[in-house]
Steps between C-alpha positions, in 0.01 A plus 500: 500500500833566672477593864764564768385501859730617781449415870692492823521871581474601865609740773840406622748648743838628383747217482231246435434265215218444251439286203280611199346270240409574140263238350483498128221355276440497129868484411788259526705668778819328388490686164544847646736707716294601801562817698393628842432869521404749773335837520515715808258799546609794284766300319532328167473125475846339506622161414683327783540129416483284183532133425591384141320244301807407291764405761353556846720803557375786722548866537436744780518868557768608750256610763376141543793280394608275783170543685241383235493173309287424198409143408255313283303173525416404147280219622287740699520785245612725786784743551606595852673792658667423828581821700732513800633793706208715398528875536236768520606624152392162365137602568311486168259313286671195347398356163628259247501488118638319194764627273351441156825593310782325686532148634806602698467778744606834367716639792311779677824713488576408140423674169232276371255481801169675436212460734275517194620163391306349796127422479223303673529711814320372809309714753785492743547427866569752773821468708525740795817503716443685822539469860 
């Protein structure tokens, strides 16, 4: 059974940093593009960062580019999201999932990205940015 478990969420002050983990079991992490997503109250879930299986390339949405970094540790079957310069608008439930269609990240701003290509959603971890 495939399972993703996110952890690391916390309450952090604006300008602070936080690292999230996404531990995968039941699949070979290196075979899939993995994405981080977030959903704020009253808003739709949005993809924010992706790491490719094919060439290690990454993609970010503009709102987090330069502040967030996605990485993967194949030996630990874990994908990380390192977040710096956090803002109150980053407050959301963060979750990870695997792209079952593409081994290379479909750019979030591009024509082929579809959130429905992702599966094996975890329960998510809460990140709250507030003073």
